[in-house]
C-alpha positions as CSV (number, residue, x, y, z in Angstrom):
1,M,14.5,-13.0,13.1
2,T,13.4,-16.2,14.7
3,T,14.0,-19.5,12.9
4,F,10.8,-21.9,12.7
5,T,10.3,-25.5,11.4
6,I,6.7,-25.6,9.6
7,R,5.0,-28.9,9.2
8,F,2.6,-28.8,6.5
9,R,-0.2,-31.4,4.9
10,A,0.5,-30.2,1.4
11,L,2.5,-27.2,-0.1
12,L,2.1,-25.7,-3.5
13,P,5.6,-24.1,-4.3
14,M,4.0,-22.2,-7.4
15,T,7.4,-23.0,-9.1
16,N,7.7,-25.6,-11.7
17,S,7.5,-28.4,-9.2
18,K,4.7,-30.5,-8.3
19,P,2.8,-30.4,-4.9
20,L,4.2,-31.7,-1.8
21,E,2.6,-33.7,0.8
22,N,3.3,-34.4,4.4
23,G,6.7,-32.4,4.6
24,Q,8.1,-29.7,6.3
25,L,10.5,-26.4,5.4
26,I,12.7,-24.4,7.5
27,V,12.3,-20.7,7.7
28,E,15.5,-18.8,9.0
29,R,16.1,-14.7,9.0
30,G,12.9,-14.3,6.7
31,R,13.6,-16.9,4.5
32,I,13.2,-20.3,3.4
33,R,16.3,-22.6,3.9
34,E,15.0,-25.9,3.4
35,I,12.1,-27.8,2.2
36,F,11.7,-31.6,3.0
37,S,9.2,-34.0,1.8
38,D,8.6,-35.7,4.9
39,T,8.8,-34.9,8.4
40,N,11.5,-37.0,9.8
41,R,14.2,-34.3,10.0
42,P,14.9,-32.6,13.4
43,I,12.8,-29.5,14.7
44,E,14.8,-26.2,14.3
45,G,13.6,-23.3,16.4
46,E,10.0,-23.0,17.0
47,L,7.9,-25.8,15.4
48,I,4.4,-24.5,13.7
49,D,2.3,-27.3,13.1
50,L,0.2,-26.6,10.1
51,S,-0.3,-30.5,9.1
52,D,-3.7,-29.7,8.7
53,C,-3.1,-27.1,6.4
54,L,-2.4,-26.3,2.9
55,I,0.5,-23.9,2.5
56,L,1.4,-21.7,-0.7
57,P,3.0,-18.4,-1.4
58,G,1.0,-15.3,-0.2
59,F,-1.2,-13.5,-2.7
60,V,0.1,-10.7,-4.6
61,N,-2.5,-8.3,-5.2
62,A,-0.9,-6.8,-8.6
63,H,-3.1,-3.6,-9.2
64,C,-4.8,-1.6,-6.6
65,H,-6.1,1.9,-5.7
66,L,-6.1,1.6,-2.4
67,S,-6.4,5.2,-1.4
68,L,-9.8,5.2,-3.2
69,S,-11.2,2.8,-0.3
70,A,-13.5,5.6,1.1
71,L,-15.3,5.7,-2.3
72,R,-16.9,2.2,-1.9
73,W,-20.6,2.2,-2.6
74,Q,-20.4,5.8,-3.4
75,I,-19.8,5.6,-7.3
76,P,-22.9,4.3,-9.3
77,R,-22.4,2.2,-12.7
78,R,-22.3,4.6,-15.6
79,R,-23.0,3.6,-19.1
80,S,-19.8,5.4,-20.3
81,F,-16.4,5.1,-18.7
82,T,-16.1,9.1,-19.1
83,A,-19.3,9.4,-16.8
84,W,-17.8,7.0,-14.3
85,V,-14.4,9.1,-14.4
86,R,-16.3,12.0,-13.4
87,S,-18.2,10.7,-10.6
88,V,-15.0,9.3,-9.2
89,V,-13.1,12.8,-9.5
90,E,-16.2,14.5,-8.1
91,K,-16.5,12.2,-5.0
92,N,-12.8,11.8,-4.5
93,E,-12.2,15.6,-4.3
94,L,-14.8,15.6,-1.0
95,V,-13.0,12.7,0.7
96,S,-11.3,14.1,3.9
97,W,-7.5,13.1,4.6
98,E,-8.9,11.4,7.8
99,N,-11.6,9.2,6.2
100,R,-9.3,8.4,3.4
101,V,-6.5,7.2,5.4
102,L,-9.1,5.2,7.9
103,A,-10.6,3.3,4.8
104,L,-7.1,2.6,3.4
105,H,-6.4,0.8,6.6
106,A,-9.5,-0.7,7.0
107,Q,-9.3,-2.5,3.6
108,A,-5.8,-3.4,3.8
109,K,-6.7,-5.6,6.9
110,V,-9.5,-7.0,4.5
111,M,-7.0,-7.8,1.8
112,A,-4.4,-9.1,4.5
113,R,-7.0,-11.5,6.0
114,S,-7.6,-12.8,2.5
115,G,-4.3,-13.8,2.1
116,V,-2.7,-10.9,0.3
117,T,1.1,-10.5,1.4
118,A,2.3,-8.3,-1.4
119,L,0.7,-5.4,-3.1
120,V,1.3,-3.4,-6.1
121,D,-0.4,0.0,-5.6
122,Y,-1.0,3.3,-7.6
123,I,-0.6,6.1,-5.1
124,P,-1.7,9.6,-6.1
125,Q,0.8,11.4,-3.9
126,A,4.2,10.8,-2.3
127,K,2.9,11.7,1.1
128,F,1.1,8.5,0.8
129,I,4.2,6.5,1.0
130,T,4.0,6.8,5.2
131,E,0.8,5.3,5.5
132,Y,1.7,2.7,3.3
133,S,4.7,1.5,5.3
134,L,2.5,0.7,8.0
135,L,0.6,-1.9,6.5
136,P,1.3,-5.4,6.4
137,F,2.5,-6.0,3.1
138,R,5.5,-6.2,0.6
139,Q,4.9,-3.5,-1.5
140,T,5.6,-1.7,-4.7
141,L,4.2,1.8,-4.8
142,L,3.7,3.4,-8.3
143,L,3.5,7.0,-8.2
144,E,0.8,7.7,-10.4
145,V,1.3,10.7,-12.6
146,L,-1.2,12.5,-14.8
147,G,-1.1,15.7,-16.9
148,F,-1.9,16.0,-20.5
149,L,-0.6,19.8,-21.0
150,P,3.0,20.4,-21.8
151,S,3.3,23.0,-19.0
152,Q,2.7,20.4,-16.5
153,V,5.9,18.3,-17.7
154,E,8.5,20.4,-15.7
155,P,7.0,20.7,-12.3
156,I,5.6,17.1,-12.3
157,V,9.1,15.4,-13.1
158,E,10.7,17.7,-10.5
159,N,8.3,16.3,-7.9
160,L,8.7,12.6,-9.2
161,E,12.5,12.8,-9.1
162,L,12.3,14.0,-5.4
163,A,10.3,11.3,-4.0
164,L,12.5,8.9,-6.0
165,K,15.6,10.4,-4.6
166,Q,14.2,10.7,-1.0
167,N,12.5,7.1,-0.9
168,I,14.5,4.8,-3.3
169,T,16.2,2.0,-1.3
170,E,18.1,-1.1,-2.5
171,G,16.3,-3.4,0.2
172,G,13.4,-3.3,2.7
173,M,9.7,-4.3,2.3
174,T,8.5,-1.1,0.2
175,K,10.0,-0.2,-3.3
176,L,8.9,2.5,-5.8
177,G,7.9,2.5,-9.3
178,L,6.1,5.1,-11.9
179,A,2.6,4.8,-13.4
180,P,1.9,7.4,-16.1
181,H,-2.0,6.6,-15.7
182,A,-3.0,6.3,-19.4
183,P,-2.4,7.0,-23.0
184,Y,-5.4,10.0,-22.9
185,S,-4.4,11.3,-19.6
186,V,-0.3,11.8,-20.1
187,S,1.1,13.9,-22.6
188,P,4.0,12.4,-25.1
189,K,6.6,14.6,-23.5
190,L,5.6,13.6,-20.2
191,F,5.4,10.1,-21.2
192,R,8.8,10.2,-22.3
193,E,10.2,11.8,-19.0
194,V,8.5,9.6,-16.8
195,K,10.3,6.5,-18.8
196,R,13.6,8.0,-18.6
197,L,13.1,8.3,-14.6
198,A,12.1,4.7,-14.6
199,D,15.3,3.8,-16.6
200,K,17.5,6.1,-14.3
201,Y,16.3,4.7,-11.2
202,K,15.5,1.1,-12.2
203,C,12.1,0.9,-11.3
204,P,9.0,-0.6,-12.8
205,L,6.8,1.5,-15.1
206,S,2.7,0.7,-15.1
207,C,0.2,2.0,-17.2
208,H,-3.8,1.4,-17.6
209,V,-3.9,0.3,-21.7
210,A,-6.5,-0.2,-23.9
211,E,-9.2,-0.4,-21.3
212,F,-12.3,0.9,-22.9
213,P,-13.9,2.1,-26.2
214,E,-13.8,6.0,-25.7
215,E,-9.8,5.6,-25.3
216,L,-9.3,3.7,-28.5
217,Q,-11.7,6.7,-30.1
218,F,-9.5,9.4,-28.6
219,L,-6.2,7.9,-30.1
220,Q,-7.7,7.4,-33.5
221,D,-9.4,11.0,-34.2
222,G,-9.0,13.2,-31.1
223,T,-13.0,13.2,-30.5
224,G,-15.3,11.9,-28.2
225,D,-16.5,11.9,-24.7
226,M,-12.6,11.7,-23.4
227,K,-11.6,14.8,-25.2
228,D,-14.7,16.5,-23.8
229,F,-13.5,15.5,-20.3
230,L,-10.1,16.8,-20.9
231,E,-11.6,20.0,-22.0
232,E,-14.2,20.3,-19.1
233,R,-11.1,19.9,-16.8
234,A,-9.0,22.5,-18.9
235,M,-6.5,19.7,-19.4
236,Y,-6.7,19.1,-22.9
237,D,-3.8,20.1,-25.3
238,N,-5.0,21.7,-28.5
239,D,-1.7,21.1,-30.5
240,W,-1.9,17.6,-29.6
241,S,-2.2,15.5,-32.6
242,P,-4.1,12.0,-32.4
243,P,-1.6,9.3,-33.5
244,A,-4.7,7.3,-35.5
245,S,-3.2,4.0,-33.7
246,S,-3.7,1.5,-31.1
247,P,-2.5,2.3,-27.5
248,A,0.0,0.1,-27.6
249,R,1.5,1.2,-31.0
250,Y,1.1,5.1,-29.6
251,L,3.0,3.9,-26.3
252,D,5.7,2.2,-28.7
253,S,5.9,5.3,-30.7
254,M,6.9,7.3,-27.7
255,G,9.6,4.6,-26.2
256,V,7.5,3.5,-23.3
257,L,6.0,-0.1,-24.1
258,D,9.1,-2.2,-23.6
259,S,8.7,-4.1,-20.1
260,L,5.6,-1.9,-19.4
261,V,3.2,-3.5,-16.7
262,A,0.0,-2.9,-18.8
263,V,-3.0,-3.3,-16.8
264,H,-6.6,-4.2,-18.4
265,L,-5.7,-4.8,-22.0
266,N,-9.5,-5.5,-22.8
267,L,-9.1,-4.0,-26.6
268,A,-5.9,-5.2,-27.5
269,D,-6.4,-8.4,-29.4
270,A,-4.7,-7.1,-32.7
271,D,-1.4,-6.3,-30.9
272,L,-0.8,-9.4,-28.7
273,D,2.1,-10.9,-30.6
274,F,3.3,-7.1,-30.5
275,L,3.1,-7.1,-26.7
276,K,4.8,-10.2,-26.6
277,S,7.7,-8.9,-28.4
278,K,8.1,-6.0,-26.4
279,K,8.0,-8.0,-23.0
280,V,5.0,-6.6,-21.6
281,K,3.5,-8.0,-18.5
282,A,-0.4,-7.9,-18.0
283,V,-2.7,-7.5,-14.8
284,F,-6.2,-8.7,-15.0
285,C,-8.6,-7.2,-12.7
286,P,-11.7,-9.7,-12.8
287,Q,-14.3,-8.1,-10.2
288,S,-13.8,-4.6,-11.7
289,T,-14.0,-5.8,-14.9
290,R,-17.3,-7.6,-14.0
291,W,-18.4,-4.6,-12.3
292,F,-18.1,-2.3,-15.6
293,R,-20.2,-5.1,-17.4
294,R,-17.6,-5.1,-19.9
295,D,-18.6,-7.3,-23.0
296,K,-14.9,-7.8,-24.0
297,Y,-11.9,-8.1,-21.7
298,M,-8.5,-9.2,-21.6
299,P,-8.0,-12.4,-23.7
300,V,-5.9,-14.0,-20.7
301,R,-6.0,-17.6,-22.4
302,D,-4.4,-16.1,-25.6
303,L,-1.6,-14.4,-23.5
304,L,-0.8,-17.2,-21.2
305,D,-0.4,-19.1,-24.7
306,L,2.0,-16.6,-25.9
307,G,3.9,-17.1,-22.4
308,M,3.5,-13.4,-21.0
309,V,3.3,-12.7,-17.5
310,I,0.0,-12.1,-16.1
311,G,-1.0,-11.1,-12.7
312,L,-4.3,-10.4,-11.0
313,G,-5.4,-7.2,-9.3
314,T,-8.4,-5.9,-7.4
315,D,-8.4,-2.4,-8.6
316,S,-10.0,0.1,-6.6
317,L,-13.6,0.1,-4.4
318,A,-14.5,2.6,-6.7
319,S,-15.2,0.1,-9.5
320,S,-15.2,-3.4,-7.4
321,E,-17.6,-4.5,-4.4
322,S,-14.6,-5.8,-2.5
323,L,-10.7,-6.1,-2.0
324,N,-10.9,-9.6,-0.6
325,F,-8.6,-11.7,-3.0
326,L,-10.2,-14.9,-2.4
327,D,-13.3,-13.2,-4.0
328,E,-10.9,-12.1,-6.7
329,I,-9.6,-15.6,-7.4
330,R,-13.2,-17.1,-7.5
331,A,-14.3,-14.1,-9.8
332,A,-11.6,-14.9,-12.1
333,E,-12.4,-18.7,-12.3
334,E,-16.1,-17.6,-13.3
335,M,-14.7,-15.4,-16.2
336,L,-11.7,-17.5,-17.6
337,V,-13.4,-20.9,-18.2
338,D,-10.3,-21.9,-20.1
339,V,-8.1,-21.2,-17.5
340,S,-7.3,-23.7,-15.0
341,R,-7.2,-23.2,-11.3
342,E,-3.4,-23.8,-11.1
343,E,-3.0,-21.4,-13.7
344,L,-5.0,-18.7,-11.8
345,L,-2.8,-19.4,-8.6
346,R,0.1,-18.8,-10.6
347,M,-1.2,-15.4,-11.7
348,A,-2.2,-14.8,-7.9
349,T,1.3,-15.4,-6.9
350,R,4.3,-15.9,-9.2
351,G,2.8,-14.1,-12.1
352,G,1.7,-10.9,-9.8
353,A,5.3,-10.9,-8.5
354,A,6.8,-10.9,-11.9
355,T,5.0,-8.2,-13.1
356,V,7.2,-5.9,-10.8
357,G,10.3,-7.7,-10.1
358,M,9.1,-8.6,-6.4
359,D,11.4,-11.5,-4.9
360,C,8.2,-13.4,-3.6
361,G,5.4,-15.5,-5.3
362,V,7.1,-18.6,-5.0
363,I,8.0,-21.2,-2.0
364,D,11.8,-22.0,-2.8
365,K,15.0,-21.9,-1.2
366,G,16.4,-18.7,-0.6
367,R,13.2,-17.1,-1.2
368,P,11.5,-14.7,1.2
369,A,8.9,-16.4,3.7
370,D,5.7,-15.0,2.6
371,L,3.1,-17.7,3.2
372,I,-0.6,-18.4,3.6
373,G,-2.2,-21.4,4.9
374,F,-5.7,-23.1,4.4
375,R,-7.0,-25.3,7.1
376,L,-8.4,-28.5,5.4
377,R,-11.9,-29.8,5.6
378,G,-12.2,-33.4,4.5
379,Q,-10.1,-35.1,1.9
380,F,-8.7,-33.4,-1.1
381,G,-7.5,-34.9,-4.2
382,D,-6.6,-31.6,-6.1
383,W,-4.8,-29.2,-4.1
384,Y,-5.4,-26.4,-6.3
385,S,-9.0,-26.5,-5.5
386,V,-8.7,-25.6,-1.9
387,P,-8.4,-21.8,-2.2
388,F,-11.6,-21.9,-4.3
389,E,-13.9,-23.4,-2.0
390,S,-17.1,-20.9,-1.9
391,E,-17.3,-20.9,2.2
392,R,-14.0,-19.5,2.8
393,D,-13.6,-15.7,3.1
394,R,-10.3,-15.7,5.0
395,V,-7.0,-17.6,5.0
396,D,-6.1,-19.6,8.3
397,F,-2.3,-18.6,8.9
398,V,-0.1,-15.7,7.4
399,M,3.8,-15.1,7.7
400,L,5.3,-12.3,5.8
401,D,9.0,-12.2,5.5
402,G,9.5,-14.8,8.3
403,E,7.1,-13.2,10.8
404,K,3.8,-14.7,11.9
405,V,1.1,-12.2,11.0
406,L,-2.0,-14.5,11.7
């Protein structure tokens, strides 16, 4: 890899350090070797002059279903979540592999142009790993797990372990994790087995948690639209007993809550301290939440005040109009009026990386050179405001692992 000297007008390290102005940094072998608060140091290697740009760590899309990109504009808004799920299942079954792959790559370009350099994605099958490996991102790919019937446990676990054995690596740009889909779509035994695999292979575990009212009803008394949907799909287990508890308490009863990456948490207000005690990490998906017109959504301010790790995600185009991450951070600001722009950018970088243990999301010595740049327009007093400018739909510079991408 090449050595670069990058000059900048301003830099947001997203560590606990203040913004730097009129400095330069040295990138060597894909990592940041030095950061200087002036430009008087000798140039090493190629000079990249971004002295008219704000530099910050690349964005981390902490929750996505990129393989559903072919469903863009195909799914109507529904009154209930289960009606939406029915539409997604029906439409998704009609998508050809060729169209799925074309849409996946097209929308990956949208994300990359908007500054995403790291991706955490739920993939439905291990065969997608090859396609994802072609994308310009540092990645954590979470093998999505669904199975509510006891008879499904053994074959599912066998396939998961085979995929982990074949693809697990200590280094590289792509790592695997596991994603038991939700408390209403994975059986207790399967949850425990997936947790066992996550511990064995030391990989992250993620789950949709406390997302919608039908989920809470199903866990409380085993009735409602979610039960009807599972019965329609011949996936309901008649021997299953509802736990009569919240999603978080149910997951904890199965031993899977500790250090879990919990996506959504729209209806988990009563469990916030409990989630904190279990070191749960959270992911908020602003545009998807708004697309569903949810009256109640993740209490981000409360979670931040508790010191919890929070990332930002786009979710999928089955429930969002855009995977452009600049749209995502602006939507987050509109929805979270009590969260500062600095905090939102931490969620979009450092927070997202921390949810799954990615070694990125900050600009610091020894860390990967995953950088994005915004060309400045006029004078600025608040550097944290630059990415939120309404007219921006793409970044002006991207470096991934020390290599110029844009």
